[in-house]
C-alpha positions, 0 to 999 in steps of 0.5 A, a space after each residue: 305875804 299871799 293867804 291861803 286858800 282852804 275853800 274853792 269859794 276863796 278861790 273864785 273870789 281871789 282878784 287875780 288872774 292866776 292862783 298859787 300852788 300854795 293856794 290849791 294845794 289845800 283842796 286838792 290835798 297835794 303837797 304845794 311842792 308836788 305841783 311845782 315840781 311836775 309843772 316844771 318837769 312834766 306839765 302835761 301829766 297835771 290836770 291842769 293849766 300852769 304857766 312856769 316862768 324860772 321858779 315861779 309856778 302859776 296856776 291860771 284861775 279860770 281854767 283850773 276852776 273849769 277843771 275843778 267844777 268838771 270833776 264833781 
């Protein structure tokens, strides 16, 4: 089972090239299901890049972290 991130440093150290909605949602204070639904229906409404494969939603790590850092 994948570990949920509780801070941004955990995401930076994540070994995969992608993140999951359950990892970024606590940082954004969003519901993971909201991210999944918007990613499938209106991905352009999210402020970061997403990749959807059927029911799977992946968030490319580098673009997400770049976006997050630019919001500070």
